[in-house]
N, C-alpha and C positions, 0 to 999 in steps of 0.2 A: 403301485409303481415300483416299490422295492423288489417285488417278485420279478418284474420284467427286467430290471437291471441285473439282478442275480442270474436270471435265466440267460440273458445275453452274455454275461461274463463267462458262464459255464460253456456256452456254445463256442465262444472265441477260444477258450482254453482247449477244448476238445478239438477244434479245428486246427489249432497249432500243433497238437500232438500227432495229427495225421500227416503233417508236412513231411515230405521226403527229404532226406539229407543227400547232399551231393556225394558221388562216389569218392573213395579215398584217392589221394594224389598218387600214392605208391602202393605196390603190392609187397607185403612183408611175409605172408605165409607163416611158416614155422621158424623164420629167421631168429626172432628173439629167444625161442626155446632152444634152438641149436647153439646160439652163443652162450646161453646159460649152461648147457651141457658141456661146452668146451671148457669153461672155467671151473665147472664142477669136476669134470674129467674122470668120473669113476663109473659112469653108467653107459656111455657110448664111446665106441672106438673112433679114431679119426676117420677111418673109412666110412663108418656109419654116418658121421657128421657130414662128410663130403657128399654122400648119397642124399642126405636131407637137403643140403644146400642146392644140389643139382635139381632136386624136385621143386624147390621154391622157384628157381629160375624157369624151369619148364612150365610150371603152373602159371607163372606171370606171362610167359609167351602165349600159352594157350588161352588165357583170359584177356589178351590184348591190354594188359595193364603194365605200367612202368614198374620196373624192379626198384626196390627201395635202395637208397644210398647205403653203401657198406656191404651189400650182399656179395658182390663180386670180390671185393677186397677181403672179406672174411674167407670166402672159398679159396682165394689165392693163398692166404696165410695157411689154411688147412693143407693145401697141396704142398707148400714148402715144408710144413711140419712132417708130412708123410714121405718126403724125399723125392717129390716130383716138381722140381723147379720150373720146368718148361710150362706145365699147366698153371703153376702158381704165377709165373710172369704173365701168361696169357690173361688170367683173370684180373690181375692188377691193371693191365693195360685196358681191359674192358671197363674197369671202374673209372679210370682216367677219361676214357672216351665218353662215357655216359654222364660223368660228373666232373667236368674240368676243374671245378673249384677244389677238388681233392688231389690235384696233380702234385703239389709240393709234398704232401704227406705220403702219397704212393711212391714218389721218387725216393723219399727218405727210407721207406720200407724196402724198396728194391735194393738200395745201396746197402742196407743192413744185411739183407740175405745174400747179396753177392760178395760181401766182405767177410 
């Protein structure tokens, strides 16, 4: 009897391991690594970081996955840092459109860069 209970328990555990997980809610791509490089700032130039962030957005679109919160905001910040405020403002507005809860923070950042 103990053998049957043990065997049943093993079957249930193994069956649980095979269960598929739901897909992630957002697509992050290399976003965390790019943010790390920004703060480390000695291995990648700003233009390389911009290229990485644009790839993350493109891959998100190609995979029909929602882009993660903060991706457009970070790209906008990189554009401001590189001297391209037009693109920076565009990506800040994209962040506000996709994540309205970030509006106050994005407005704060826009005021900082305009002032």
